[in-house]
C-alpha positions, -999 to 999 in steps of 0.1 A, spaced: 37 -41 -9 42 -64 -39 17 -89 -24 -8 -66 -8 -8 -36 -31 -3 -53 -64 31 -36 -70 47 -64 -89 39 -43 -120 26 -8 -114 -2 6 -135 10 42 -130 34 61 -152 60 84 -137 79 83 -105 57 108 -86 24 89 -92 40 55 -84 54 70 -51 20 84 -42 3 51 -48 30 34 -27 23 58 2 -14 51 -1 -9 14 -1 14 16 29 -11 37 48 -40 14 41 -19 -16 51 -10 0 84 -46 7 91 -55 -30 85 -26 -40 108 -38 -17 135 -73 -31 132 -60 -66 136 -39 -57 166 -69 -40 184 -91 -70 177 -66 -95 191 
């Protein structure tokens, strides 16, 4: 997440917003991985 989502320094304030952003980054990264797996 630090590399893909830019989470070395978060731009969000508060734990809830940071967690939500982390979930979204994780979901997006999983979609990218699934697309790569189906293409291979």
